[in-house]
C-alpha positions in Angstrom: -19.4 13.5 -15.3 -22.5 14.0 -13.2 -22.5 15.0 -9.5 -24.1 13.6 -6.4 -25.0 15.3 -3.2 -27.1 14.5 -0.1 -27.8 15.0 3.5 -28.9 12.5 6.1 -30.7 14.3 8.9 -29.9 13.5 12.5 -30.7 16.5 14.6 -31.8 19.0 11.9 -35.1 20.1 10.4 -36.2 19.6 6.8 -36.3 23.3 5.8 -32.6 23.8 6.6 -31.7 20.6 4.6 -33.8 21.8 1.6 -31.9 25.1 1.6 -28.6 23.3 1.9 -29.1 20.9 -0.9 -30.1 23.7 -3.3 -27.0 25.6 -2.3 -24.9 22.5 -2.9 -26.3 21.9 -6.3 -25.8 25.5 -7.2 -22.1 25.1 -6.3 -21.9 22.1 -8.6 -23.7 23.8 -11.5 -20.8 23.1 -13.8 -21.5 19.4 -13.4 -25.1 19.9 -14.5 -25.3 21.2 -18.1 -28.2 18.8 -18.7 -30.1 19.7 -15.5 -30.3 19.0 -11.8 -32.9 18.0 -9.3 -33.4 16.9 -5.7 -35.7 14.6 -3.7 -36.6 14.7 0.0 -38.0 12.2 2.5 -38.5 12.5 6.2 -34.9 11.8 7.1 -32.9 12.4 3.9 -32.4 14.7 1.0 -30.6 13.6 -2.2 -29.4 15.8 -5.1 -28.2 15.1 -8.6 -26.2 17.2 -11.1 -26.6 15.7 -14.5 -24.2 15.5 -17.5 -25.8 13.0 -19.9 -23.1 10.7 -21.1 -24.9 7.4 -21.1 -27.9 8.5 -23.1 -30.4 7.9 -20.3 -33.6 9.9 -19.8 -33.6 12.6 -17.1 -31.5 13.5 -14.1 -31.8 11.7 -10.8 -32.4 11.1 -8.0 -34.5 8.1 -8.9 -36.9 6.2 -6.6 -38.3 2.6 -6.4 -40.6 0.6 -4.2 -43.0 3.5 -3.7 -40.2 5.8 -2.6 -38.8 3.4 0.0 -35.6 3.2 -2.1 -33.9 6.2 -3.7 -30.6 6.7 -5.4 -28.3 9.5 -6.6 -25.5 8.1 -8.8 -22.6 9.2 -11.0 -22.0 5.9 -12.8 -21.3 4.0 -15.9 -21.8 0.2 -15.6 -19.7 -2.0 -17.9 -21.3 -5.4 -17.1 -24.8 -4.4 -17.9 -25.7 -7.6 -19.9 -24.5 -9.8 -17.1 -26.5 -7.8 -14.5 -29.6 -7.8 -16.7 -29.5 -11.6 -17.0 -28.7 -12.2 -13.3 -31.4 -9.8 -12.2 -34.0 -11.2 -14.6 -34.6 -7.8 -16.3 -35.7 -8.0 -20.0 -35.7 -4.2 -20.7 -32.2 -3.6 -22.0 -32.7 0.2 -21.9 -33.1 0.4 -18.1 -30.9 3.1 -16.6 -27.6 2.3 -14.8 -29.0 3.8 -11.6 -32.0 1.6 -11.7 -29.7 -1.4 -12.2 -27.8 -0.3 -9.1 -31.0 -0.2 -7.0 -32.1 -3.7 -8.3 -28.7 -5.0 -7.5 -29.0 -3.6 -4.0 -32.4 -5.2 -3.6 -30.9 -8.6 -4.7 -27.6 -8.6 -2.9 -27.9 -5.9 -0.3 -24.6 -4.4 0.9 -22.7 -7.0 -1.1 -23.9 -5.6 -4.4 -20.7 -3.7 -5.2 -18.9 -7.1 -5.6 -21.1 -7.7 -8.6 -20.4 -4.4 -10.4 -17.9 -3.3 -13.0 -17.4 0.2 -14.2 -16.9 3.7 -12.7 -19.3 4.8 -10.1 -20.0 6.8 -7.0 -23.5 6.5 -5.6 -25.7 6.7 -2.5 -28.9 4.6 -1.9 -31.4 5.6 0.7 -33.1 2.5 2.2 -36.3 3.8 3.9 -37.1 0.4 5.5 -33.7 0.1 7.2 -33.4 3.9 7.6 -29.8 3.8 6.3 -27.8 5.4 3.6 -25.5 3.1 1.6 -22.6 4.8 -0.2 -20.2 3.2 -2.6 -17.1 4.3 -4.6 -15.7 2.3 -7.5 -12.7 -0.1 -7.5 -10.0 2.4 -8.5 -11.5 5.7 -7.3 -12.3 7.1 -10.7 -15.4 8.8 -9.4 -15.0 11.0 -6.3 -17.0 10.9 -3.1 -16.5 13.3 -0.1 -18.4 13.5 3.2 -18.7 15.2 6.5 -20.3 13.5 9.6 -21.5 15.1 12.8 -24.2 14.5 15.4 -26.5 16.8 13.5 -26.1 15.3 10.0 -24.2 13.4 7.4 -23.4 15.4 4.3 -21.8 14.0 1.0 -21.0 15.3 -2.4 -18.8 14.8 -5.5 -16.8 17.8 -4.5 -15.5 19.4 -1.3 -16.8 22.9 -2.0 -20.5 22.1 -1.7 -19.9 20.5 1.7 -18.0 23.6 2.9 -21.1 25.6 1.8 -23.3 23.8 4.3 -23.5 25.8 7.5 -21.6 24.5 10.5 -18.9 22.6 8.6 -15.5 23.7 9.9 -12.9 24.9 7.4 -10.0 24.0 9.7 -7.1 22.8 7.5 -5.3 19.4 8.0 -1.6 19.6 8.8 -1.5 15.8 8.2 -2.6 16.4 4.5 -0.3 19.4 4.0 2.8 17.4 5.1 1.8 14.6 2.8 1.4 17.0 -0.1 4.8 18.5 0.5 6.4 15.0 0.6 4.5 13.8 -2.5 2.8 11.2 -0.3 -1.0 10.9 -0.6 -0.9 8.0 1.9 -4.2 8.5 3.7 -7.1 7.3 1.5 -9.7 9.1 3.8 -8.3 12.5 4.8 -8.6 15.7 2.8 -7.1 19.1 3.2 -9.9 19.9 5.6 -9.9 18.2 9.0 -13.7 17.8 9.1 -14.2 16.5 5.5 -13.2 13.0 4.4 -13.1 11.0 1.2 -14.7 7.5 0.7 -11.7 5.4 -0.3 -11.7 3.5 -3.6 -13.2 -0.1 -3.4 -15.0 0.8 -0.2 -18.6 1.2 0.9 -20.1 3.3 3.7 -23.2 2.4 5.6 -24.7 5.4 7.5 -27.5 5.4 10.0 -28.7 7.9 12.6 -25.9 7.2 15.0 -23.0 5.5 13.2 -20.9 5.3 10.1 -19.5 1.9 9.1 -16.7 1.7 6.5 -16.1 -1.7 4.6 -13.8 -2.7 1.8 -15.7 -4.8 -0.8 -12.7 -5.7 -3.1 -9.0 -5.8 -3.1 -6.6 -5.9 -6.1 -5.6 -9.5 -6.9 -4.4 -11.3 -10.0 -7.0 -13.0 -12.2 -7.7 -16.6 -11.3 -8.9 -17.5 -14.8 -6.7 -19.8 -16.9 -4.6 -17.7 -19.2 -4.6 -18.2 -23.0 -1.4 -19.4 -24.7 -1.1 -16.0 -26.5 -1.1 -13.3 -23.8 -1.0 -10.5 -26.4 -4.1 -11.8 -28.1 -6.0 -11.9 -24.7 -4.8 -8.5 -23.9 -6.0 -7.1 -27.2 -9.4 -8.7 -26.6 -9.8 -7.2 -23.1 -8.4 -3.8 -24.1 -10.7 -3.5 -27.1 -13.7 -4.4 -24.9 -12.7 -1.8 -22.4 -12.4 0.9 -25.0 -15.8 -0.2 -26.4 -17.4 0.0 -23.0 -16.1 3.5 -22.5 -17.5 4.7 -25.8 -21.0 3.7 -24.8 -23.7 6.4 -24.6 -23.3 9.8 -26.1 -21.9 10.1 -29.7 -19.8 13.1 -28.5 -16.8 10.9 -27.7 -13.2 12.0 -28.3 -9.7 11.0 -27.2 -6.6 12.5 -26.0 -3.6 11.8 -28.2 -0.2 12.7 -26.8 1.8 10.5 -29.1 2.7 8.2 -26.3 2.1 4.4 -26.3 -0.9 4.6 -24.1 -3.0 7.3 -25.6 -2.1 6.2 -29.1 -3.2 2.7 -28.4 -6.6 3.9 -27.2 -7.0 6.3 -30.2 -6.1 3.7 -32.8 -8.4 1.0 -31.3 -11.3 3.4 -30.9 -10.8 4.8 -34.4 -10.9 1.3 -35.8 -14.1 0.5 -33.9 -15.7 3.7 -35.2 -14.7 2.7 -38.8 -16.1 -0.8 -38.4 -19.4 0.6 -37.4 -19.3 3.3 -40.1 -19.3 6.1 -37.6 -17.5 9.4 -38.2 -13.8 9.4 -37.5 -12.8 9.7 -33.8 -12.0 13.3 -32.8 -8.6 13.5 -31.0 -6.9 16.3 -29.2 -3.2 16.8 -28.9 -0.8 19.4 -27.4 2.0 20.3 -29.8 5.1 22.3 -28.8 7.5 24.2 -30.9 10.0 22.2 -32.9 13.1 21.4 -30.9 11.3 21.5 -27.6 12.0 18.6 -25.3 8.2 18.2 -25.1 7.7 17.9 -28.8 5.9 14.7 -29.7 4.5 15.9 -33.1 6.2 13.1 -35.2 4.4 10.4 -33.1 1.1 12.3 -33.2 1.4 12.7 -37.0 2.2 9.0 -37.4 -1.2 8.2 -35.8 -3.1 10.8 -37.7 -1.5 9.5 -41.0 -3.5 6.3 -40.6 -6.7 8.4 -41.2 -8.8 6.6 -38.6 -9.0 9.7 -36.4 -9.7 13.4 -36.9 -7.0 15.3 -35.1 -7.2 18.7 -33.4 -3.7 20.2 -32.6 -3.5 22.6 -29.7 -0.4 24.8 -30.0 1.5 25.4 -26.8 3.6 28.6 -27.1 4.9 30.4 -24.1 4.0 27.9 -21.3 3.1 29.6 -18.0 2.5 26.9 -15.3 0.9 29.3 -12.9 -1.4 31.0 -15.4 -5.0 30.7 -14.1 -3.6 28.9 -11.1 -5.9 30.7 -8.6 -8.8 29.5 -10.7 -7.3 26.0 -10.8 -7.0 26.0 -7.0 -10.7 27.0 -6.8 -11.6 24.0 -8.9 -9.4 21.6 -7.0 -10.4 22.9 -3.5 -7.2 21.6 -2.1 -3.5 21.1 -2.9 -2.7 18.7 -5.7 0.4 16.9 -7.1 0.0 17.7 -10.8 2.3 20.5 -12.0 1.2 20.0 -15.6 -2.5 20.4 -14.9 -2.8 23.7 -16.7 -1.8 21.9 -20.0 -4.3 19.1 -19.4 -7.0 21.8 -18.8 -6.3 23.2 -22.3 -7.2 19.9 -23.8 -10.5 19.7 -21.7 -11.3 23.3 -22.7 -10.8 22.7 -26.4 -12.7 19.3 -26.3 -15.6 20.9 -24.4 -15.7 23.8 -26.8 -16.0 21.3 -29.7 -19.0 19.6 -28.1 -17.2 16.6 -26.6 -18.9 15.1 -23.5 -16.5 12.1 -23.1 -12.8 12.1 -23.6 -10.8 8.8 -23.6 -7.6 9.1 -21.7 -4.5 6.9 -21.6 -3.7 7.8 -18.0 -2.5 4.9 -16.0 -1.0 2.7 -18.7 2.4 2.5 -16.9 0.7 1.3 -13.7 -1.8 -1.1 -15.2 0.3 -2.9 -17.7 3.6 -2.4 -15.8 7.1 -1.7 -17.1 8.0 -5.1 -15.6 11.1 -3.9 -13.7 10.4 -6.4 -11.0 11.2 -9.1 -13.4 14.9 -8.1 -13.3 14.8 -8.7 -9.5 13.2 -12.0 -10.1 15.9 -13.1 -12.5 18.7 -12.0 -10.1 17.0 -13.6 -7.0 16.7 -16.9 -8.9 20.4 -16.7 -9.8 19.6 -16.6 -13.6 22.5 -14.4 -14.3 22.9 -15.1 -18.0 19.2 -14.3 -18.6 19.6 -11.1 -16.5 22.7 -10.1 -18.5 20.8 -10.5 -21.8 17.8 -8.6 -20.5 20.0 -5.8 -19.2 21.9 -5.5 -22.4 18.6 -4.6 -24.1 17.2 -2.7 -21.2 20.2 -0.4 -20.7 19.2 1.4 -23.9 15.9 2.2 -22.3 17.1 3.0 -18.8 20.0 5.2 -20.0 22.5 3.5 -17.6 25.5 1.4 -18.6 24.8 -2.3 -18.7 27.8 -3.1 -16.5 26.7 -0.6 -13.9 23.2 -2.1 -13.8 24.5 -5.6 -13.7 26.7 -4.8 -10.8 23.8 -3.2 -8.9 22.0 -6.5 -9.0 25.1 -8.4 -8.0 25.4 -6.3 -4.9 21.8 -7.0 -4.0 21.5 -10.7 -4.8 24.9 -12.0 -5.8 28.3 -12.6 -4.2 29.1 -8.9 -4.1 26.4 -8.3 -1.4 29.0 -8.3 1.4 31.0 -5.5 -0.2 27.8 -3.5 -0.7 26.8 -4.0 2.9 30.2 -2.7 4.2 29.9 0.3 1.8 26.4 1.1 3.1 27.5 1.0 6.7 30.5 3.3 6.0 28.3 5.8 4.1 25.8 5.8 7.0 28.5 6.6 9.5 29.9 9.5 7.3 26.4 11.0 6.8 25.8 11.2 10.5 28.9 13.4 10.9 28.1 15.9 8.2 25.0 17.7 7.0 24.2 18.3 3.3 25.2 21.9 2.5 22.5 24.1 0.9 24.7 24.6 -2.2 24.1 21.0 -3.2 20.9 19.8 -5.0 18.1 18.5 -2.9 17.8 14.7 -2.9 14.6 13.9 -1.0 11.4 15.3 0.5 13.0 15.6 3.9 14.7 19.0 3.2 11.5 20.6 2.0 9.4 20.1 5.1 9.6 22.0 8.4 11.0 19.5 10.8 8.4 20.4 13.5 5.6 19.7 11.0 7.2 16.4 10.0 7.4 15.4 13.6 3.8 16.5 14.5 2.4 14.5 11.5 4.6 11.4 12.0 5.8 11.8 8.4 8.9 9.7 8.7 7.0 6.7 9.8 4.2 7.3 7.3 6.8 7.4 4.5 8.3 4.1 5.8 4.9 2.5 5.7 3.5 3.8 2.5 6.1 5.8 0.6 8.9 3.3 0.1 8.5 -0.1 -1.6 9.7 -2.8 0.8 12.6 -5.0 -0.4 10.4 -8.1 -0.2 7.9 -6.4 -2.6 10.5 -5.2 -5.1 11.9 -8.7 -5.4 8.6 -9.9 -7.0 7.1 -8.4 -10.2 3.6 -9.4 -9.1 4.0 -7.8 -5.6 5.7 -4.7 -7.2 2.8 -4.4 -9.7 0.2 -4.7 -7.0 2.0 -2.1 -4.8 1.9 0.4 -7.7 -1.7 -0.2 -8.4 -2.6 0.3 -4.7 -0.6 3.5 -4.3 -2.4 6.5 -3.1 -1.4 8.4 -6.2 -4.0 6.4 -8.2 -7.2 7.9 -6.7 -5.5 11.3 -6.1 -4.8 11.6 -9.9 -8.4 10.6 -10.7 -9.8 13.3 -8.4 -7.6 16.0 -9.8 -8.5 15.1 -13.4 -12.2 14.8 -12.5 -12.4 18.3 -11.0 -10.5 19.9 -13.9 -12.6 18.2 -16.6 -15.9 18.9 -14.9 -15.4 22.6 -15.3 -15.5 22.2 -19.1 -18.4 19.8 -19.2 -16.2 16.8 -20.1 -16.1 13.3 -18.5 -12.7 11.5 -18.8 -12.8 7.8 -19.2 -9.8 5.5 -18.7 -9.7 2.3 -20.8 -6.6 1.0 -18.9 -8.5 1.1 -15.6 -10.8 -1.7 -16.4 -11.2 -4.4 -13.7 -10.9 -7.5 -15.8 -7.9 -5.9 -17.7 -6.2 -4.9 -14.4 -6.6 -8.4 -13.0 -5.3 -10.0 -16.2 -2.2 -7.8 -16.3 -1.5 -8.4 -12.6 -1.5 -12.2 -13.3 1.0 -12.0 -16.2 4.5 -13.4 -15.6 7.3 -10.8 -15.6 8.6 -11.9 -19.0 5.3 -10.8 -20.6 5.8 -7.3 -19.2 9.5 -6.8 -19.8 11.0 -8.5 -22.8 14.2 -7.6 -24.7 14.4 -4.3 -22.9 10.9 -3.2 -23.7 8.6 -2.5 -20.8 4.9 -3.2 -21.2 5.8 -5.8 -23.8 2.4 -7.4 -23.9 0.7 -4.1 -24.9 3.3 -3.4 -27.6 2.8 -6.9 -29.1 -1.0 -6.6 -28.8 -0.9 -3.4 -30.9 0.8 -5.1 -33.8 -0.9 -3.9 -37.0 -2.8 -1.3 -35.0 -0.2 1.2 -33.9 2.4 2.8 -36.2 5.7 1.0 -35.5 7.4 4.3 -34.6 4.9 4.6 -31.7 4.6 0.9 -30.9 8.3 0.4 -30.3 9.3 3.9 -29.0 11.5 3.7 -25.9 11.5 7.3 -24.7 9.1 9.2 -22.5 8.9 13.0 -22.3 10.6 14.6 -19.3 8.4 17.5 -18.1 11.0 19.1 -15.8 12.8 21.4 -18.2 9.6 22.8 -19.6 8.3 23.5 -16.1 11.5 25.3 -15.1 11.5 27.4 -18.2 7.9 28.4 -17.7 8.3 29.2 -14.0 11.4 31.4 -14.5 10.3 32.9 -17.8 6.8 33.9 -16.8 6.5 33.9 -13.0 9.7 35.3 -11.6 7.8 38.1 -9.7 5.5 35.5 -8.2 8.3 33.3 -7.1 10.2 36.3 -5.5 7.0 37.4 -3.7 6.0 34.0 -2.4 9.5 32.7 -1.5 11.0 35.9 -0.3 8.7 38.8 0.5 5.7 36.8 1.8 7.6 33.6 3.0 6.1 33.9 6.5 2.9 32.3 5.3 4.5 29.0 4.5 7.2 29.1 7.1 5.2 26.9 9.5 5.1 24.2 6.8 8.3 24.3 4.7 12.0 24.5 5.5 12.6 28.0 4.1 16.4 28.0 3.9 16.3 24.8 1.9 13.5 26.1 -0.4 15.3 29.4 -0.9 18.5 27.5 -1.7 16.7 25.3 -4.3 15.2 28.4 -5.9 18.7 29.9 -6.1 20.1 26.9 -7.7 17.3 26.8 -10.3 17.7 30.5 -11.0 21.5 30.2 -11.5 21.5 27.1 -13.6 18.0 26.3 -15.0 19.4 23.8 -17.5 20.8 21.7 -14.6 17.7 21.9 -12.4 17.0 18.6 -10.6 13.5 17.2 -10.0 13.7 17.6 -6.2 14.7 21.2 -6.5 11.8 21.9 -8.9 9.4 20.1 -6.5 10.6 22.2 -3.6 9.8 25.4 -5.5 6.5 24.3 -7.2 5.0 22.8 -4.1 5.9 25.8 -1.9 4.3 28.2 -4.4 1.2 26.0 -4.7 0.8 25.7 -1.0 1.2 29.5 -0.5 -1.5 30.3 -3.1 -3.9 27.8 -1.6 -3.4 29.0 1.9 -4.2 32.5 0.7 -7.5 31.3 -0.8 -8.4 29.5 2.5 -7.7 32.6 4.5 -9.8 34.7 2.1 -12.7 32.3 2.2 -12.5 32.1 6.0 -12.7 35.8 6.3 -15.9 35.8 4.1 -17.6 32.9 5.9 
């Protein structure tokens, strides 16, 4: 978890740039427990904040070709052996950043196509007088920038850019409406109108008078012939991905929630340590009181009982979701869609205090492997009704719906009952036009939360149509559904939120599921390999045979966070909720639909045990927005 920063001078002198880069690095000091440095040429200044997680010597920026080429990089390359061979480099200890420069010398701006791993870097090419910036395939590493006639400024965080004189702090209504709707649909915009993010799988070429954005890769299924045993191939790729993410520092641990994803990583990594006669893998788990809907202790203990990992249990008592929230907003620098982030920070805090520099994380297993729900649509669309019936008979235990109800839903979409369903939809549409939903009923969508004027100004309805709803033609195909989920804006958003939280505790999260060859392999799998006999992510479960405890391998349930969030908000933050939603509501009135938010708060207060997810989202997002707006106002008054 290093940090990058830099300034390309356009109409500004070197002394100002030198002062700015030092200020930017000071702002990222939490990313530099192992040092920081900067390098300046006539037109550019590059800075680097260093957390040594790959066991390489010294912080960047690094130079080559007599200073004509320079780089600052937050990176971990996974295909080092391939790159060394193709670039003709015999020294296997060469730093990843040097490999990046050699790749640029060989392939120019096409070099990202040859890379695998997690990276955000900027290369200054003195001969061409251009800055070449790249972000990895899935957006694991963050990269933000500001561009004006005077200069181009970039960094791993937004705050250092805001600290540079002349950068406007004007907030983006476009981003606020997207946050309230739960729609991170714009891969470039941030909460500040003059600061942007480099999208995942894109590069940016910056010269004195232009900025050119290019996509270097798109998510597609693997074209390699598949082995006869998909589970065996998955196990090979997954094990390799875990091994790649354990490279470098010996201070590697793993999150262990007791779920299928984190448990798979912990067990595979624990076995790899045992095979190399290394100490047992440290794991970190949140444990709740017995009887809590969040309690996963039995599954955690099943993994610990295999004695391949060394578990640290972090007890969660009286959960307070808005504890340290102002500090969290300072870390995040903008609004975020992660109500449980304070719990995740407790894991980072504990791991960092125990000397961990790298933490393996099971985040993304659902998206990468896929639950395979699109396969049900494929069976129905092909008229394979008996196969669909058998699959639903098993799947209904997982979904919690009656088998007959699910089967009828597919009949209405694909079978002879579609005419009846169409008539019913038309009738419901006519009725809904004649009556409005009363505030006494639970919220059902994002529309009630957002101030209608804001929604109109930011074109939110059309944005949601384009990016928020899965098109019917996509949902009818498991491959298209899977690719849509992998391309969703929530993917890089989640990585950025986790990156900022972990950086404050000197920890770098690494995600074995987000491995390019593994993603391409999973996307190429037929639906029957993902959903089989009612079990989603079937290929992962079968691949973990003999590795995972059976109780974890074949568990069907997932923890519902909603009830714990409601209990924490009402039990510990009632005064805050009353103040923000009642006494000081004018601050958020331009953005939210106050009557609807107030009604949602009333419903939750009266019947917390019956709280719906939309009602909880209305309240949590309104509180988060209000607290962030206060910080922006305060910072603006001190600017």
